Short mmCIF file of the C-alpha atoms (twelve columns), coordinates in Angstrom:
data_MODEL
# 
_entry.id   MODEL 
# 
loop_
_atom_site.group_PDB 
_atom_site.id 
_atom_site.type_symbol 
_atom_site.label_atom_id 
_atom_site.label_alt_id 
_atom_site.label_comp_id 
_atom_site.label_asym_id 
_atom_site.label_seq_id 
_atom_site.Cartn_x 
_atom_site.Cartn_y 
_atom_site.Cartn_z 
_atom_site.pdbx_PDB_model_num 
ATOM 1   C CA . UNK A 1   46.715 -20.647 398.489 1 
ATOM 2   C CA . UNK A 2   48.194 -20.528 394.869 1 
ATOM 3   C CA . UNK A 3   51.365 -22.168 395.963 1 
ATOM 4   C CA . UNK A 4   49.308 -24.896 397.909 1 
ATOM 5   C CA . UNK A 5   47.631 -25.455 394.479 1 
ATOM 6   C CA . UNK A 6   50.771 -25.665 392.574 1 
ATOM 7   C CA . UNK A 7   52.519 -27.995 394.965 1 
ATOM 8   C CA . UNK A 8   49.488 -30.329 395.176 1 
ATOM 9   C CA . UNK A 9   49.568 -30.409 391.235 1 
ATOM 10  C CA . UNK A 10  53.495 -31.227 391.155 1 
ATOM 11  C CA . UNK A 11  52.686 -34.136 393.833 1 
ATOM 12  C CA . UNK A 12  49.963 -35.286 391.675 1 
ATOM 13  C CA . UNK A 13  52.315 -35.264 388.482 1 
ATOM 14  C CA . UNK A 14  54.808 -37.201 390.603 1 
ATOM 15  C CA . UNK A 15  52.312 -39.910 391.576 1 
ATOM 16  C CA . UNK A 16  51.071 -40.300 388.043 1 
ATOM 17  C CA . UNK A 17  54.764 -40.571 386.653 1 
ATOM 18  C CA . UNK A 18  55.405 -43.237 389.190 1 
ATOM 19  C CA . UNK A 19  52.264 -45.147 388.309 1 
ATOM 20  C CA . UNK A 20  53.175 -45.047 384.716 1 
ATOM 21  C CA . UNK A 21  56.749 -46.482 385.446 1 
ATOM 22  C CA . UNK A 22  55.242 -49.159 387.832 1 
ATOM 23  C CA . UNK A 23  52.514 -50.001 385.269 1 
ATOM 24  C CA . UNK A 24  55.377 -50.920 382.715 1 
ATOM 25  C CA . UNK A 25  57.554 -52.895 385.063 1 
ATOM 26  C CA . UNK A 26  54.457 -54.944 386.182 1 
ATOM 27  C CA . UNK A 27  53.602 -55.804 382.627 1 
ATOM 28  C CA . UNK A 28  57.117 -56.654 381.727 1 
ATOM 29  C CA . UNK A 29  57.170 -59.000 384.862 1 
ATOM 30  C CA . UNK A 30  54.249 -60.934 383.861 1 
ATOM 31  C CA . UNK A 31  55.467 -61.353 380.315 1 
ATOM 32  C CA . UNK A 32  53.110 -58.782 378.324 1 
ATOM 33  C CA . UNK A 33  54.060 -58.366 374.646 1 
ATOM 34  C CA . UNK A 34  55.687 -54.759 374.299 1 
ATOM 35  C CA . UNK A 35  53.600 -52.337 372.123 1 
ATOM 36  C CA . UNK A 36  53.074 -48.741 371.918 1 
ATOM 37  C CA . UNK A 37  50.457 -48.675 374.649 1 
ATOM 38  C CA . UNK A 38  52.771 -50.072 377.399 1 
ATOM 39  C CA . UNK A 39  55.866 -47.935 376.217 1 
ATOM 40  C CA . UNK A 40  53.947 -44.788 376.185 1 
ATOM 41  C CA . UNK A 41  53.090 -44.637 379.946 1 
ATOM 42  C CA . UNK A 42  56.350 -45.700 380.774 1 
ATOM 43  C CA . UNK A 43  58.118 -42.668 378.810 1 
ATOM 44  C CA . UNK A 44  55.504 -40.393 379.960 1 
ATOM 45  C CA . UNK A 45  56.011 -41.602 383.561 1 
ATOM 46  C CA . UNK A 46  59.710 -41.055 383.417 1 
ATOM 47  C CA . UNK A 47  59.112 -37.375 382.073 1 
ATOM 48  C CA . UNK A 48  56.450 -36.509 384.753 1 
ATOM 49  C CA . UNK A 49  58.483 -37.996 387.384 1 
ATOM 50  C CA . UNK A 50  61.492 -35.830 386.427 1 
ATOM 51  C CA . UNK A 51  59.702 -32.592 385.978 1 
ATOM 52  C CA . UNK A 52  57.782 -33.117 389.169 1 
ATOM 53  C CA . UNK A 53  60.906 -33.870 391.087 1 
ATOM 54  C CA . UNK A 54  62.805 -31.013 389.820 1 
ATOM 55  C CA . UNK A 55  59.888 -28.521 390.639 1 
ATOM 56  C CA . UNK A 56  59.386 -29.996 394.190 1 
ATOM 57  C CA . UNK A 57  63.142 -29.353 394.724 1 
ATOM 58  C CA . UNK A 58  62.623 -25.822 393.916 1 
ATOM 59  C CA . UNK A 59  64.434 -25.883 390.579 1 
ATOM 60  C CA . UNK A 60  61.542 -25.369 388.240 1 
ATOM 61  C CA . UNK A 61  62.868 -22.351 386.466 1 
ATOM 62  C CA . UNK A 62  65.464 -24.704 384.601 1 
ATOM 63  C CA . UNK A 63  62.523 -26.275 382.849 1 
ATOM 64  C CA . UNK A 64  60.897 -23.066 381.740 1 
ATOM 65  C CA . UNK A 65  60.762 -22.375 377.963 1 
ATOM 66  C CA . UNK A 66  62.056 -18.769 377.762 1 
ATOM 67  C CA . UNK A 67  61.159 -18.155 374.072 1 
ATOM 68  C CA . UNK A 68  57.601 -16.779 374.054 1 
ATOM 69  C CA . UNK A 69  56.715 -18.286 370.449 1 
ATOM 70  C CA . UNK A 70  58.185 -21.716 371.534 1 
ATOM 71  C CA . UNK A 71  56.387 -21.717 374.887 1 
ATOM 72  C CA . UNK A 72  52.965 -20.974 373.202 1 
ATOM 73  C CA . UNK A 73  53.619 -23.545 370.550 1 
ATOM 74  C CA . UNK A 74  54.451 -26.145 373.260 1 
ATOM 75  C CA . UNK A 75  51.328 -25.474 375.183 1 
ATOM 76  C CA . UNK A 76  49.168 -25.215 372.175 1 
ATOM 77  C CA . UNK A 77  50.389 -28.690 371.203 1 
ATOM 78  C CA . UNK A 78  49.637 -30.051 374.627 1 
ATOM 79  C CA . UNK A 79  46.137 -28.705 374.436 1 
ATOM 80  C CA . UNK A 80  45.549 -30.063 371.068 1 
ATOM 81  C CA . UNK A 81  46.845 -33.488 372.192 1 
ATOM 82  C CA . UNK A 82  44.675 -33.811 375.204 1 
ATOM 83  C CA . UNK A 83  41.622 -32.353 373.369 1 
ATOM 84  C CA . UNK A 84  41.997 -35.028 370.651 1 
ATOM 85  C CA . UNK A 85  42.707 -37.651 373.237 1 
ATOM 86  C CA . UNK A 86  39.571 -37.003 375.182 1 
ATOM 87  C CA . UNK A 87  37.389 -36.808 371.766 1 
ATOM 88  C CA . UNK A 88  38.862 -39.931 370.426 1 
ATOM 89  C CA . UNK A 89  38.547 -42.034 373.724 1 
ATOM 90  C CA . UNK A 90  34.866 -40.830 373.834 1 
ATOM 91  C CA . UNK A 91  34.180 -41.983 370.328 1 
ATOM 92  C CA . UNK A 92  35.812 -45.275 371.237 1 
ATOM 93  C CA . UNK A 93  33.628 -45.660 374.317 1 
ATOM 94  C CA . UNK A 94  30.570 -44.779 372.374 1 
ATOM 95  C CA . UNK A 95  31.227 -47.532 369.920 1 
ATOM 96  C CA . UNK A 96  32.035 -50.276 372.231 1 
ATOM 97  C CA . UNK A 97  28.431 -51.680 372.649 1 
ATOM 98  C CA . UNK A 98  27.357 -54.871 370.785 1 
ATOM 99  C CA . UNK A 99  24.906 -54.447 367.920 1 
ATOM 100 C CA . UNK A 100 21.782 -56.601 368.668 1 
ATOM 101 C CA . UNK A 101 18.824 -57.957 366.311 1 
ATOM 102 C CA . UNK A 102 20.503 -57.261 362.859 1 
ATOM 103 C CA . UNK A 103 20.989 -59.812 360.088 1 
ATOM 104 C CA . UNK A 104 24.308 -60.153 358.575 1 
ATOM 105 C CA . UNK A 105 26.087 -62.065 355.665 1 
ATOM 106 C CA . UNK A 106 29.389 -63.023 357.478 1 
ATOM 107 C CA . UNK A 107 30.729 -63.122 360.855 1 
ATOM 108 C CA . UNK A 108 34.462 -61.692 360.999 1 
ATOM 109 C CA . UNK A 109 36.677 -62.514 363.843 1 
ATOM 110 C CA . UNK A 110 39.893 -60.159 363.933 1 
ATOM 111 C CA . UNK A 111 43.058 -61.521 365.036 1 
ATOM 112 C CA . UNK A 112 45.247 -60.605 367.919 1 
ATOM 113 C CA . UNK A 113 48.642 -61.442 369.056 1 
ATOM 114 C CA . UNK A 114 49.755 -64.992 369.711 1 
ATOM 115 C CA . UNK A 115 52.616 -66.015 371.979 1 
ATOM 116 C CA . UNK A 116 54.338 -68.774 369.988 1 
ATOM 117 C CA . UNK A 117 51.216 -70.944 369.161 1 
ATOM 118 C CA . UNK A 118 49.418 -69.719 372.413 1 
ATOM 119 C CA . UNK A 119 46.183 -67.661 372.030 1 
ATOM 120 C CA . UNK A 120 46.278 -64.617 374.550 1 
ATOM 121 C CA . UNK A 121 43.534 -63.918 376.967 1 
ATOM 122 C CA . UNK A 122 42.452 -60.777 374.957 1 
ATOM 123 C CA . UNK A 123 42.472 -62.972 371.699 1 
ATOM 124 C CA . UNK A 124 40.417 -65.629 373.391 1 
ATOM 125 C CA . UNK A 125 37.836 -63.359 374.420 1 
ATOM 126 C CA . UNK A 126 37.083 -62.531 370.817 1 
ATOM 127 C CA . UNK A 127 37.045 -66.214 369.764 1 
ATOM 128 C CA . UNK A 128 34.544 -67.274 372.617 1 
ATOM 129 C CA . UNK A 129 32.198 -64.433 371.639 1 
ATOM 130 C CA . UNK A 130 32.460 -65.770 368.130 1 
ATOM 131 C CA . UNK A 131 31.629 -69.130 368.916 1 
ATOM 132 C CA . UNK A 132 28.643 -68.096 370.927 1 
ATOM 133 C CA . UNK A 133 27.430 -66.211 368.027 1 
ATOM 134 C CA . UNK A 134 28.112 -68.982 365.378 1 
ATOM 135 C CA . UNK A 135 26.347 -71.485 367.590 1 
ATOM 136 C CA . UNK A 136 23.314 -69.195 367.808 1 
ATOM 137 C CA . UNK A 137 23.454 -68.669 364.028 1 
ATOM 138 C CA . UNK A 138 24.266 -72.115 362.559 1 
ATOM 139 C CA . UNK A 139 23.968 -71.154 358.932 1 
ATOM 140 C CA . UNK A 140 26.255 -68.244 359.133 1 
ATOM 141 C CA . UNK A 141 29.811 -68.539 357.806 1 
ATOM 142 C CA . UNK A 142 32.802 -66.882 359.581 1 
ATOM 143 C CA . UNK A 143 35.856 -65.102 358.160 1 
ATOM 144 C CA . UNK A 144 39.109 -65.510 360.493 1 
ATOM 145 C CA . UNK A 145 41.630 -62.761 359.517 1 
ATOM 146 C CA . UNK A 146 45.197 -62.446 360.751 1 
ATOM 147 C CA . UNK A 147 48.671 -63.225 359.418 1 
ATOM 148 C CA . UNK A 148 51.889 -64.309 361.218 1 
ATOM 149 C CA . UNK A 149 53.724 -61.692 363.109 1 
ATOM 150 C CA . UNK A 150 56.939 -61.576 365.362 1 
ATOM 151 C CA . UNK A 151 56.981 -64.045 367.973 1 
ATOM 152 C CA . UNK A 152 54.260 -66.126 366.331 1 
ATOM 153 C CA . UNK A 153 54.675 -69.751 365.321 1 
ATOM 154 C CA . UNK A 154 51.704 -69.857 362.854 1 
ATOM 155 C CA . UNK A 155 49.169 -67.407 361.558 1 
ATOM 156 C CA . UNK A 156 46.477 -65.999 363.477 1 
ATOM 157 C CA . UNK A 157 43.908 -67.299 361.060 1 
ATOM 158 C CA . UNK A 158 45.338 -70.855 361.459 1 
ATOM 159 C CA . UNK A 159 45.194 -70.651 365.307 1 
ATOM 160 C CA . UNK A 160 41.621 -69.337 365.103 1 
ATOM 161 C CA . UNK A 161 40.439 -71.978 362.799 1 
ATOM 162 C CA . UNK A 162 41.996 -74.695 365.153 1 
ATOM 163 C CA . UNK A 163 40.372 -73.082 368.220 1 
ATOM 164 C CA . UNK A 164 36.825 -72.909 366.526 1 
ATOM 165 C CA . UNK A 165 37.069 -76.330 365.194 1 
ATOM 166 C CA . UNK A 166 37.982 -77.634 368.624 1 
ATOM 167 C CA . UNK A 167 34.958 -75.919 370.038 1 
ATOM 168 C CA . UNK A 168 32.469 -77.541 367.775 1 
ATOM 169 C CA . UNK A 169 32.411 -75.078 364.496 1 
ATOM 170 C CA . UNK A 170 32.338 -77.104 361.395 1 
ATOM 171 C CA . UNK A 171 35.555 -76.292 359.468 1 
ATOM 172 C CA . UNK A 172 33.378 -75.854 356.199 1 
ATOM 173 C CA . UNK A 173 31.952 -72.705 357.770 1 
ATOM 174 C CA . UNK A 174 35.371 -71.312 358.271 1 
ATOM 175 C CA . UNK A 175 37.006 -68.930 355.660 1 
ATOM 176 C CA . UNK A 176 40.420 -67.975 356.234 1 
ATOM 177 C CA . UNK A 177 42.427 -64.882 355.525 1 
ATOM 178 C CA . UNK A 178 45.948 -65.319 356.524 1 
ATOM 179 C CA . UNK A 179 47.979 -62.433 355.043 1 
ATOM 180 C CA . UNK A 180 46.741 -59.170 357.133 1 
ATOM 181 C CA . UNK A 181 49.312 -57.770 359.721 1 
ATOM 182 C CA . UNK A 182 47.083 -54.695 360.805 1 
ATOM 183 C CA . UNK A 183 43.373 -54.048 361.079 1 
ATOM 184 C CA . UNK A 184 43.495 -52.167 357.937 1 
ATOM 185 C CA . UNK A 185 44.654 -55.262 356.113 1 
ATOM 186 C CA . UNK A 186 42.157 -57.438 358.026 1 
ATOM 187 C CA . UNK A 187 39.489 -55.511 356.109 1 
ATOM 188 C CA . UNK A 188 41.120 -54.852 352.924 1 
ATOM 189 C CA . UNK A 189 42.162 -58.769 352.572 1 
ATOM 190 C CA . UNK A 190 38.904 -59.983 353.841 1 
ATOM 191 C CA . UNK A 191 37.015 -57.989 351.137 1 
ATOM 192 C CA . UNK A 192 39.427 -59.611 348.621 1 
ATOM 193 C CA . UNK A 193 38.956 -63.169 349.806 1 
ATOM 194 C CA . UNK A 194 35.099 -62.625 349.709 1 
ATOM 195 C CA . UNK A 195 35.251 -61.080 346.325 1 
ATOM 196 C CA . UNK A 196 37.219 -64.075 344.989 1 
ATOM 197 C CA . UNK A 197 34.700 -66.584 346.549 1 
ATOM 198 C CA . UNK A 198 31.420 -64.756 345.498 1 
ATOM 199 C CA . UNK A 199 32.210 -62.097 343.161 1 
ATOM 200 C CA . UNK A 200 31.189 -59.226 345.495 1 
ATOM 201 C CA . UNK A 201 32.380 -57.893 348.861 1 
ATOM 202 C CA . UNK A 202 29.770 -55.331 349.785 1 
ATOM 203 C CA . UNK A 203 28.501 -57.457 352.490 1 
ATOM 204 C CA . UNK A 204 26.719 -56.694 355.858 1 
ATOM 205 C CA . UNK A 205 29.440 -58.228 358.402 1 
ATOM 206 C CA . UNK A 206 29.373 -58.665 362.205 1 
ATOM 207 C CA . UNK A 207 32.939 -57.936 363.443 1 
ATOM 208 C CA . UNK A 208 34.195 -59.522 366.622 1 
ATOM 209 C CA . UNK A 209 36.824 -57.694 368.469 1 
ATOM 210 C CA . UNK A 210 37.500 -56.220 371.758 1 
ATOM 211 C CA . UNK A 211 35.716 -53.275 373.041 1 
ATOM 212 C CA . UNK A 212 38.588 -50.784 372.743 1 
ATOM 213 C CA . UNK A 213 39.266 -51.876 369.020 1 
ATOM 214 C CA . UNK A 214 35.560 -51.680 367.696 1 
ATOM 215 C CA . UNK A 215 35.506 -47.944 366.529 1 
ATOM 216 C CA . UNK A 216 38.582 -48.219 364.375 1 
ATOM 217 C CA . UNK A 217 37.430 -51.695 362.997 1 
ATOM 218 C CA . UNK A 218 34.126 -50.239 361.958 1 
ATOM 219 C CA . UNK A 219 35.693 -47.273 360.326 1 
ATOM 220 C CA . UNK A 220 38.087 -49.357 358.336 1 
ATOM 221 C CA . UNK A 221 35.320 -51.809 357.548 1 
ATOM 222 C CA . UNK A 222 33.108 -49.106 355.859 1 
ATOM 223 C CA . UNK A 223 36.207 -47.761 353.955 1 
ATOM 224 C CA . UNK A 224 36.617 -51.209 352.391 1 
ATOM 225 C CA . UNK A 225 32.939 -51.284 351.488 1 
ATOM 226 C CA . UNK A 226 31.418 -53.294 354.263 1 
ATOM 227 C CA . UNK A 227 28.304 -52.478 356.194 1 
ATOM 228 C CA . UNK A 228 29.648 -53.132 359.643 1 
ATOM 229 C CA . UNK A 229 28.158 -54.314 363.046 1 
ATOM 230 C CA . UNK A 230 29.864 -55.340 365.920 1 
ATOM 231 C CA . UNK A 231 30.164 -57.776 368.984 1 
ATOM 232 C CA . UNK A 232 32.470 -56.548 371.559 1 
ATOM 233 C CA . UNK A 233 34.535 -58.850 373.604 1 
ATOM 234 C CA . UNK A 234 36.046 -57.863 376.973 1 
ATOM 235 C CA . UNK A 235 39.572 -56.950 377.307 1 
ATOM 236 C CA . UNK A 236 42.267 -58.559 379.819 1 
ATOM 237 C CA . UNK A 237 41.915 -56.185 382.768 1 
ATOM 238 C CA . UNK A 238 45.860 -56.261 383.141 1 
ATOM 239 C CA . UNK A 239 46.175 -54.473 379.918 1 
ATOM 240 C CA . UNK A 240 42.877 -52.564 379.734 1 
ATOM 241 C CA . UNK A 241 44.306 -48.877 380.270 1 
ATOM 242 C CA . UNK A 242 47.173 -49.578 378.027 1 
ATOM 243 C CA . UNK A 243 45.023 -50.841 375.326 1 
ATOM 244 C CA . UNK A 244 42.923 -47.693 375.113 1 
ATOM 245 C CA . UNK A 245 46.106 -45.446 375.390 1 
ATOM 246 C CA . UNK A 246 47.494 -47.481 372.452 1 
ATOM 247 C CA . UNK A 247 44.326 -47.322 370.319 1 
ATOM 248 C CA . UNK A 248 44.136 -43.413 370.427 1 
ATOM 249 C CA . UNK A 249 47.373 -43.429 368.408 1 
ATOM 250 C CA . UNK A 250 46.145 -46.305 366.324 1 
ATOM 251 C CA . UNK A 251 42.974 -44.352 365.466 1 
ATOM 252 C CA . UNK A 252 44.949 -41.227 364.480 1 
ATOM 253 C CA . UNK A 253 47.295 -43.371 362.350 1 
ATOM 254 C CA . UNK A 254 44.547 -45.120 360.583 1 
ATOM 255 C CA . UNK A 255 42.495 -41.924 359.898 1 
ATOM 256 C CA . UNK A 256 45.634 -40.301 358.190 1 
ATOM 257 C CA . UNK A 257 47.346 -42.922 356.556 1 
ATOM 258 C CA . UNK A 258 44.697 -45.825 355.769 1 
ATOM 259 C CA . UNK A 259 41.979 -43.535 355.126 1 
ATOM 260 C CA . UNK A 260 42.864 -40.027 353.980 1 
ATOM 261 C CA . UNK A 261 45.898 -40.987 352.372 1 
ATOM 262 C CA . UNK A 262 45.014 -44.272 351.007 1 
# 
């Protein structure tokens, strides 16, 4: 019975590994921008496929860590990783609902990747949600925040301004922040822009971003003096799983480097 369970787990590991590799190949075939959320399943897929294949061939002993201390450290690290992964994903899912019936001072739409000057589907979801909210609140101004990254022909803020204007939003309502290259900088520079305009930055803001990104966005907004609320946009189904995987590492990085060590 024990051997059957072990074999079942090895087969499951092999299937997961192959799925991780196929996920990467599929996303590369359709021209998705490479990021950590796409590379991580690929690397893990290779490792799982190799380990499972060796074990299924009856050569599992060559993979055994013989030093007891190292073996305990390795499995302890695995348990800590999976435990934190489940915890952070739980927090991300719990923060993915849209806040309703709240009054705010500004709408803030966070930038996402461009392909040249083309807005990606995930980015467009954010903008369409922002337009819907702005049309429902005609007196509200919006901050579009995002600089220019690799492979982008213009700043994300400029691309957003053009998109909003083309969809009926008066340019006088649009405030641009065009330096940020990360979520942390989105919040930091947005606070600076508003302080230059009004003399203060401790505003109630409605953040528009994708569901997986809302938890981290709110944490960083609070860190920069805002009282944040959120409108969650859907995520392109093709990159949904990869986006959540990438976001786990981004949350850990932001808590350590953007908040604790800031």
